[in-house]
VOGU-3710 file (C-alpha; in Angstrom, 3 decimals, decimal comma):
1> mkigvfichc> -13,349/14,225/-55,636  -15,364/11,438/-54,023  -14,365/10,299/-50,525  -15,623/7,284/-48,600  -15,644/7,298/-44,770  -15,762/4,122/-42,645  -16,287/4,327/-38,874  -15,203/1,177/-37,025  -17,026/0,005/-33,857  -14,047/-2,226/-32,925
11> gsniagtvdc> -16,535/-4,253/-30,923  -17,110/-2,210/-27,766  -13,586/-0,720/-27,809  -14,838/2,316/-29,685  -18,621/1,943/-29,736  -18,712/1,660/-25,942  -18,008/5,374/-25,543  -18,538/6,740/-29,095  -21,778/6,875/-31,093  -20,264/5,509/-34,313
21> gkvaeiakty> -23,499/5,792/-36,298  -23,799/9,470/-35,433  -20,158/10,091/-36,440  -20,890/8,428/-39,802  -23,950/10,664/-40,279  -21,964/13,794/-39,437  -19,240/12,744/-41,878  -21,772/12,789/-44,721  -21,940/16,592/-44,333  -18,254/17,099/-44,943
31> pdvafstdtm> -17,087/18,417/-48,366  -16,457/15,740/-51,028  -17,735/12,892/-48,835  -19,824/10,726/-51,202  -20,240/7,715/-48,912  -20,156/7,222/-45,146  -20,993/4,231/-42,966  -20,167/2,512/-39,688  -19,100/-1,100/-39,455  -18,343/-3,560/-36,671
41> ytcsepgqee> -14,775/-4,610/-37,539  -13,343/-2,691/-40,476  -10,016/-4,528/-40,315  -11,677/-7,938/-40,672  -11,965/-9,618/-44,052  -15,691/-8,727/-44,417  -14,885/-5,157/-43,408  -12,160/-4,897/-46,036  -14,441/-6,368/-48,693  -17,033/-3,730/-47,776
51> ivaaikehkl> -14,425/-1,016/-48,503  -13,543/-2,609/-51,858  -17,219/-2,848/-52,835  -17,913/0,775/-51,855  -14,935/2,037/-53,869  -16,184/0,279/-56,985  -19,883/1,066/-56,499  -19,487/4,752/-55,645  -16,390/5,293/-57,772  -14,510/6,663/-54,773
61> dgvvvasctp> -11,234/8,556/-55,227  -10,107/8,205/-51,624  -10,937/6,488/-48,324  -10,890/7,539/-44,659  -11,061/4,850/-41,950  -11,692/5,904/-38,347  -10,567/3,095/-36,074  -7,426/2,292/-34,072  -3,804/3,384/-34,310  -2,368/3,640/-37,843
71> rmheptfrrt> 0,632/1,721/-36,565  -1,560/-1,357/-36,264  -3,643/-1,430/-39,434  -2,657/1,357/-41,832  -0,640/-1,057/-44,036  -3,700/-3,368/-44,108  -6,030/-0,644/-45,363  -3,523/0,668/-47,887  -3,362/-2,793/-49,435  -7,163/-2,935/-49,424
81> veraglnkym> -7,687/0,309/-51,354  -4,906/-0,648/-53,749  -6,672/-3,951/-54,385  -9,781/-1,947/-55,325  -7,843/0,033/-57,907  -6,962/3,184/-55,909  -3,535/4,623/-55,267  -2,615/3,336/-51,821  -1,586/6,805/-50,684  -5,113/8,130/-51,270
91> femanirehv> -5,989/6,748/-47,862  -6,081/8,472/-44,478  -6,709/7,100/-41,014  -8,204/8,707/-37,911  -7,348/7,143/-34,548  -10,577/7,288/-32,528  -9,695/4,392/-30,225  -6,449/5,455/-28,486  -7,150/9,171/-28,979  -10,847/9,160/-28,024
101> swigkdkean> -12,644/6,105/-26,643  -9,875/4,836/-24,377  -9,240/8,156/-22,677  -12,749/9,404/-21,800  -16,163/8,165/-20,646  -18,308/11,127/-21,746  -20,061/9,660/-24,789  -21,260/12,965/-26,181  -17,838/14,597/-25,858  -16,168/11,515/-27,341
111> tnkaaelvri> -18,588/11,472/-30,278  -17,927/15,127/-31,047  -14,161/14,629/-30,810  -14,283/11,556/-33,063  -16,295/13,512/-35,635  -13,685/16,295/-35,524  -10,801/13,841/-36,055  -12,652/12,378/-39,024  -13,155/15,878/-40,436  -9,422/16,557/-40,146
121> aveklrrdnp> -8,623/13,294/-41,959  -11,098/14,176/-44,726  -9,578/17,621/-45,170  -6,113/16,106/-45,433  -7,269/13,548/-47,980  -8,824/16,320/-50,080  -5,346/17,789/-50,412  -3,513/14,514/-51,015  -1,983/13,585/-54,351  -1,257/10,073/-55,587
131> lfsksfestk> 2,269/8,913/-54,877  4,149/6,232/-56,722  6,883/3,991/-55,440  10,141/3,828/-57,262  13,306/1,885/-56,784  16,859/3,114/-56,991  20,314/1,876/-56,261  21,471/2,513/-52,719  25,000/2,689/-51,404  25,712/-0,317/-49,200
141> rvlvigggva> 27,823/1,684/-46,810  27,090/3,085/-43,340  28,458/6,227/-41,702  28,729/6,061/-37,907  29,331/9,452/-36,273  30,988/9,072/-32,889  33,536/6,555/-31,682  32,306/6,031/-28,134  31,114/2,646/-26,949  27,753/3,105/-28,734
151> giqaaldcad> 29,396/4,073/-32,019  31,889/1,222/-31,718  29,134/-1,350/-31,182  27,035/0,104/-34,025  30,027/-0,043/-36,366  30,799/-3,658/-35,412  27,163/-4,750/-35,797  26,889/-3,210/-39,269  30,269/-4,563/-40,357  29,472/-8,064/-39,097
161> agldvllver> 26,279/-7,878/-41,161  28,406/-7,433/-44,260  28,150/-3,641/-44,711  31,091/-1,343/-45,269  31,355/1,134/-42,381  32,944/4,574/-42,109  33,485/5,454/-38,425  34,181/9,157/-37,804  35,444/10,359/-34,417  36,385/13,969/-33,650
171> eshiggkmak> 38,985/13,044/-31,041  42,313/11,445/-31,948  41,146/8,134/-30,472  37,993/6,084/-30,066  36,509/4,925/-26,771  34,698/8,095/-25,695  33,714/8,463/-22,052  34,005/4,762/-21,288  37,746/4,839/-22,028  38,145/7,233/-19,100
181> ldktfptvdc> 36,368/5,009/-16,573  37,938/2,571/-14,128  34,924/0,397/-13,293  31,407/0,116/-14,703  28,155/-0,048/-12,752  26,569/-2,289/-11,554  28,884/-5,213/-12,260  32,078/-3,339/-11,270  33,764/-4,793/-14,324  36,974/-3,273/-15,579
191> sscilgpkmv> 35,997/-0,696/-18,184  39,059/-1,198/-20,371  38,632/-4,989/-20,204  35,239/-4,614/-21,886  36,071/-1,768/-24,222  39,620/-2,705/-25,200  38,783/-5,809/-27,286  35,997/-3,938/-29,082  38,382/-1,088/-29,951  40,878/-3,600/-31,336
201> dvaqhpkitl> 38,086/-5,279/-33,339  37,232/-1,907/-34,906  40,864/-1,319/-35,861  41,261/-4,775/-37,385  37,846/-5,267/-38,998  38,194/-5,420/-42,808  34,801/-3,728/-43,291  35,479/-0,703/-41,026  37,348/2,433/-42,069  38,266/4,524/-39,037
211> maasevtnvs> 38,675/8,287/-39,383  39,816/9,695/-36,043  40,557/13,393/-35,475  37,828/14,083/-38,021  34,416/15,766/-38,041  31,402/15,624/-40,328  30,847/19,151/-41,656  28,095/18,630/-44,223  25,502/16,052/-45,253  23,440/16,170/-48,435
221> gyvgnftvtv> 21,412/13,733/-50,502  18,674/11,332/-49,444  18,164/7,969/-47,792  20,282/5,408/-49,561  22,526/7,996/-51,205  24,072/10,559/-48,870  27,072/12,676/-49,756  29,070/13,496/-46,637  31,893/16,001/-46,205  34,417/15,074/-43,520
231> kkkatyvdws> 37,108/17,447/-42,250  40,307/15,650/-41,329  42,010/17,774/-38,710  45,721/18,445/-38,949  47,487/16,246/-36,384  50,966/17,364/-37,552  51,952/13,699/-37,474  51,851/11,401/-40,502  49,887/8,502/-39,051  50,980/6,218/-41,869
241> kctgcgacmd> 54,533/6,525/-40,503  53,831/6,862/-36,756  54,383/3,632/-34,808  53,198/4,952/-31,431  56,599/4,368/-29,867  56,276/7,427/-27,583  59,790/8,771/-28,145  58,361/12,180/-29,062  56,363/12,355/-25,824  59,400/11,479/-23,704
251> kcpakktpdk> 61,461/14,318/-25,168  58,784/17,001/-25,656  59,669/20,033/-23,458  56,094/21,453/-23,484  54,977/19,362/-20,524  52,373/21,807/-19,177  49,737/21,198/-21,852  46,252/20,672/-20,347  45,305/17,011/-20,578  41,860/16,822/-22,184
261> fnefvgptta> 41,630/13,040/-21,890  41,964/13,308/-18,107  39,404/16,140/-17,934  42,157/18,760/-17,510  43,036/17,626/-13,974  46,709/17,388/-14,871  49,230/18,220/-17,594  50,541/16,294/-20,544  52,923/17,007/-23,389  52,134/19,055/-26,508
271> inipfpqaip> 52,631/15,916/-28,606  50,605/13,195/-27,072  49,051/9,726/-27,212  46,138/10,084/-24,750  46,383/6,650/-23,079  48,397/3,434/-23,581  45,514/1,429/-25,110  44,482/4,203/-27,504  43,106/3,201/-30,914  44,553/4,400/-33,204
281> kkatinaefc> 47,773/4,501/-31,201  49,143/7,525/-33,026  50,623/10,748/-31,691  48,934/14,111/-32,188  50,364/17,600/-31,693  48,319/20,226/-29,852  48,961/23,288/-32,025  48,067/25,750/-29,257  50,853/24,526/-26,971  53,521/23,260/-29,379
291> rkltsgkcgv> 56,496/25,643/-29,199  57,456/24,895/-32,779  54,014/25,856/-34,101  53,512/28,882/-31,838  56,995/30,422/-31,837  58,940/28,580/-34,508  61,369/27,229/-31,932  61,980/23,710/-30,602  61,315/20,925/-33,141  62,566/18,283/-30,694
301> cakvcptgai> 59,891/15,735/-31,634  60,932/15,837/-35,302  64,546/15,234/-34,313  63,831/12,193/-32,133  61,110/10,554/-34,263  62,716/7,381/-35,709  60,305/7,192/-38,664  60,199/10,867/-39,687  56,457/11,085/-39,019  56,403/14,698/-37,764
311> nyemkdeevt> 55,039/17,189/-40,286  54,665/20,774/-39,011  53,250/21,882/-42,392  50,198/19,655/-42,224  46,855/21,381/-42,889  43,223/20,469/-42,342  41,716/18,777/-45,361  38,217/17,855/-46,453  37,197/14,596/-48,079  33,876/13,591/-49,608
321> etvgaivaat> 32,354/10,198/-48,899  29,188/8,496/-50,168  27,058/6,439/-47,762  23,597/4,928/-47,757  22,750/5,283/-44,075  23,932/7,361/-41,131  24,067/6,409/-37,447  24,552/9,311/-35,017  26,218/8,119/-31,811  27,557/11,425/-30,569
331> gatairsqlk> 27,172/10,531/-26,896  26,470/12,591/-23,812  28,398/15,281/-21,986  27,979/16,786/-18,523  26,154/20,117/-18,542  29,250/22,035/-17,442  31,330/20,482/-20,205  28,633/21,168/-22,777  28,484/24,822/-21,768  32,285/25,006/-21,952
341> dllssfgtea> 32,247/23,460/-25,423  29,489/25,857/-26,441  31,659/28,817/-25,430  34,457/27,399/-27,577  32,299/27,294/-30,701  32,854/31,000/-31,397  29,666/31,418/-33,372  27,790/34,686/-33,614  24,940/32,486/-32,435  25,375/29,138/-30,801
351> alrisyfegd> 22,817/26,865/-29,181  22,819/23,921/-26,803  19,979/21,490/-26,088  19,966/19,300/-22,982  17,348/16,619/-22,303  16,175/15,265/-18,962  17,150/18,355/-17,030  16,295/19,186/-13,440  16,875/22,790/-12,414  15,889/26,319/-13,328
361> etyiqtlfre> 17,117/29,237/-15,433  19,131/30,678/-12,547  20,998/27,392/-12,184  21,862/27,310/-15,905  22,948/30,971/-15,882  25,199/30,221/-12,903  26,758/27,217/-14,615  27,227/29,269/-17,771  29,136/32,011/-15,962  31,201/29,385/-14,115
371> ayyaspdtal> 32,155/27,840/-17,456  33,011/31,254/-18,877  35,293/32,327/-16,018  36,938/28,899/-15,863  38,006/29,143/-19,522  40,251/32,184/-19,934  41,574/30,942/-23,277  38,070/31,020/-24,747  36,480/33,702/-22,533  37,046/36,439/-25,083
381> dlpeaqvyiy> 33,533/37,798/-25,442  30,847/37,290/-22,805  27,800/36,479/-24,917  24,199/37,119/-24,069  22,741/33,877/-22,741  19,037/33,207/-23,239  17,708/30,142/-21,437  14,477/28,372/-22,374  13,136/25,492/-20,263  10,049/23,514/-21,200
391> pqgeesgrqr> 7,650/22,251/-20,201  7,337/24,643/-17,272  6,125/23,625/-13,851  7,181/21,215/-11,149  4,786/18,532/-12,364  7,105/17,818/-15,288  9,766/16,508/-12,892  13,034/15,606/-14,577  11,504/15,155/-18,024  12,358/18,648/-19,220
401> ivevlltyhl> 14,459/20,182/-21,924  16,651/23,261/-21,606  17,904/25,296/-24,548  20,707/27,831/-24,173  21,104/30,361/-26,966  24,304/32,402/-26,958  24,554/35,589/-28,972  28,070/37,011/-29,332  28,995/40,642/-29,849  32,034/39,868/-31,998
411> eqkelqrrrt> 32,047/38,023/-35,303  33,289/34,454/-35,474  36,396/35,292/-37,518  37,441/37,985/-35,037  36,942/35,613/-32,096  39,059/32,966/-33,794  41,759/35,527/-34,616  41,882/36,675/-31,014  42,021/33,147/-29,713  44,995/32,328/-31,949
421> alarraneiv> 46,798/35,521/-30,997  46,117/34,943/-27,289  47,394/31,354/-27,385  50,578/32,447/-29,125  51,220/35,307/-26,668  50,407/33,190/-23,604  52,829/30,499/-24,731  55,567/33,084/-25,264  55,089/34,408/-21,733  54,987/30,938/-20,180
431> vsiwgtegde> 58,231/29,967/-21,925  59,887/33,108/-20,557  58,850/32,397/-16,946  59,286/28,645/-17,064  60,772/26,943/-14,020  59,116/28,879/-11,200  56,989/27,026/-8,699  54,766/27,646/-5,670  54,350/31,188/-4,377  57,221/32,365/-6,541
441> aiqtvsaavl> 55,267/31,237/-9,596  52,218/33,211/-8,419  54,319/36,350/-8,066  55,942/35,717/-11,445  52,560/35,282/-13,131  51,284/38,490/-11,526  54,276/40,453/-12,754  54,027/38,925/-16,233  50,378/39,976/-16,599  51,075/43,574/-15,656
451> daghydpegg> 54,221/43,638/-17,796  52,093/42,643/-20,781  49,214/45,020/-20,093  48,353/47,759/-17,608  45,199/48,177/-15,564  42,610/50,412/-17,210  39,093/50,601/-15,698  37,837/51,383/-19,221  39,861/48,646/-20,889  38,724/45,312/-22,338
461> asaydalvag> 37,416/42,434/-20,246  39,335/39,420/-21,597  42,768/37,846/-21,297  43,325/38,946/-24,900  42,966/42,591/-23,869  45,433/42,145/-21,013  48,122/40,081/-22,750  47,821/41,165/-26,390  46,027/44,509/-26,593  47,967/45,846/-23,594
471> aadseglala> 45,148/47,263/-21,422  42,361/45,586/-19,489  39,934/46,137/-16,640  39,852/43,984/-13,511  38,013/41,176/-15,345  40,608/41,036/-18,113  43,532/41,011/-15,663  41,932/38,240/-13,608  41,306/36,087/-16,694  44,878/36,659/-17,916
481> alllaqrlel> 46,302/35,662/-14,529  44,201/32,483/-14,525  45,293/31,627/-18,071  48,996/31,826/-17,211  48,435/30,052/-13,896  46,756/27,152/-15,705  49,724/26,911/-18,036  52,035/26,600/-15,013  49,776/24,072/-13,225  48,776/26,536/-10,527
491> tgmvvpgtld> 45,347/26,179/-8,973  43,171/29,265/-9,135  39,895/30,819/-10,208  38,327/34,119/-11,214  36,116/35,669/-8,547  33,311/38,015/-9,652  32,241/40,348/-6,860  32,154/44,000/-5,856  34,583/46,565/-4,497  33,015/49,439/-2,604
501> gsphfwnvvr> 29,680/48,390/-4,111  30,824/48,402/-7,773  31,442/45,315/-9,975  34,983/44,033/-9,670  36,989/40,893/-10,466  40,057/39,274/-8,928  41,638/35,836/-8,411  41,769/33,244/-5,670  44,935/31,124/-5,875  46,274/28,196/-3,886
511> tesgyrhldl> 49,507/29,177/-2,177  51,922/27,130/-0,118  49,925/28,052/2,999  46,399/27,692/1,574  44,015/29,682/-0,612  44,512/33,461/-0,874  42,951/36,394/-2,734  44,991/38,155/-5,425  43,826/41,428/-6,995  46,236/42,646/-9,664
521> trgadsrgqy> 44,534/46,039/-9,875  46,108/46,883/-6,489  49,627/46,537/-7,820  52,697/45,412/-5,916  54,084/46,623/-2,595  57,440/48,356/-2,165  59,215/44,993/-2,302  57,644/44,170/-5,645  55,387/41,563/-4,073  51,716/41,211/-4,988
531> pllsdremaa> 49,746/40,849/-1,720  48,051/37,503/-1,114  45,192/38,332/1,230  42,811/36,527/3,544  39,019/36,753/3,583  39,225/39,092/6,593  41,627/41,474/4,896  39,571/41,547/1,698  36,380/42,304/3,607  38,171/45,102/5,469
541> lgyqwdtqav> 39,165/46,642/2,115  35,545/46,731/0,911  35,377/43,558/-1,192  32,262/41,392/-1,325  31,782/38,041/-3,058  29,789/34,808/-2,985  31,544/32,971/-0,184  29,773/29,709/-1,095  31,423/29,638/-4,526  34,966/30,445/-3,378
551> ppcgepsdsq> 37,288/28,374/-1,147  37,838/29,970/2,286  41,026/32,004/2,428  42,732/31,965/5,831  45,121/34,412/7,404  48,284/35,336/5,489  51,547/33,601/6,218  54,077/35,072/8,640  56,128/36,353/5,769  53,293/38,595/4,717
561> egteevpgts> 52,394/39,913/8,151  53,866/43,223/9,130  54,587/44,492/5,623  55,605/48,105/5,250  52,394/49,283/3,605  48,725/48,484/3,475  47,859/46,446/0,379  46,562/48,641/-2,385  48,494/51,829/-1,582  50,939/51,546/-4,491
571> sassdgae> 50,786/53,784/-7,526  48,947/51,092/-9,473  46,179/50,674/-6,920  42,479/51,209/-7,525  40,518/53,372/-5,101  37,259/51,961/-6,479  36,033/49,590/-9,068  35,647/50,134/-12,694
//
């Protein structure tokens, strides 16, 4: 192989701090280099003609040009070598302007570095093979993944340009985060006033096919011809028949379903249209909370639906689509929400990557455990969390990336089985205790947990173990109590701490008289009441916890003062921690 090397002075841009002639002489010693020279302006017409002449005279098989950024002149030089009869891909470029001369004043060091970059380019060229362009038919169709404001705008832009668009959104509606906002910064414009017309345009555009409640599960092929597999989730409502009238929502008795659209701050119904302006305005059934799907009872929505759109037998289905290009507009999620979603993935290994992060590993580990103990329906197996943050050091500021790798102890299928079984059992219990409120509801939840499963210091540590398996340690009982409390719209949390110096878990719940501690491992008193205790009483019993992470719990109400026995002296009490 014969290689020609051309070192560009670029006026004084390069030659001012690099000895170009010396670099050219060094290049002559490299393997397969048959010709090497330096020139003033290689990109100029005389410079290009010099390359053409050298190729023909020395019968060169490839060319290396050391000059500026390839982004600026690589296409120019490829055309030049092609004009001389070479394959245009038998050309390599070394950037000795931006990478050498512009970043240092030491001429000797710069010269040595430039020579090394040229050597690298020569070695790459020695291993290059000619490539040949070919043309093929491409599919004039675009896949847009994500129906937030970015995905909506991308879909409209492509469709207005005359391309067919497939818009896939995993939720039952488009709009993403912006649909949840009231006002936008800095103009304080109404969010829905901006987003609403765009959502309608997507629904009505003849070039856009909207697939809501769907996820892309596989992509294969190449640019211009991708084959995409899309899973259409079962909504249990035939959207071709649903008119969005809302009659099903009005009559649905399962009104304690967590409202995902409103970030779980309140309840909604098991069959639901997330907000009045939703596109598509179609109802969707939450299978985890629908009484018909969990227990086989109810079926009210099917009875009241005027169009017969309800279909309890609906299954997930996969469809295959062909597209030429893919736009990923999957959006952003708060770190806490991302960690919560990660825990819900149920993979034997799952990973999360967050850009522009400010914090440390301890902060991420804390958020991770918060997410775990706030999600009793998915907190079935506390995985090992490995956190990697790079680059390290304070000098990197906010421009850092954090990766969280979760390794589960249970297999994915087992986790999914347990989740299904837990949801079914929790719904059965909630239906049986429906109608209680306030402190009575707290007592009812406490009794229901211990009716379903007894306290066992050696038992499992999840709500599944407490409610389904029938035995759980303090962690499992606390998670089970939180799960049922969430179903009944009670405010509470799981508190990790110690009892007599050993790890222990319990709940903090909001009662009619403020926040109180509730430890189900201590059992009920002689009246069948589960003691709701203050911070002072808990400390006196040997409990310790992070007081910064838990709401302050005041003194107990008058009704609890003067009880017959000290909390924790019942037959179900724990003298120590597990």
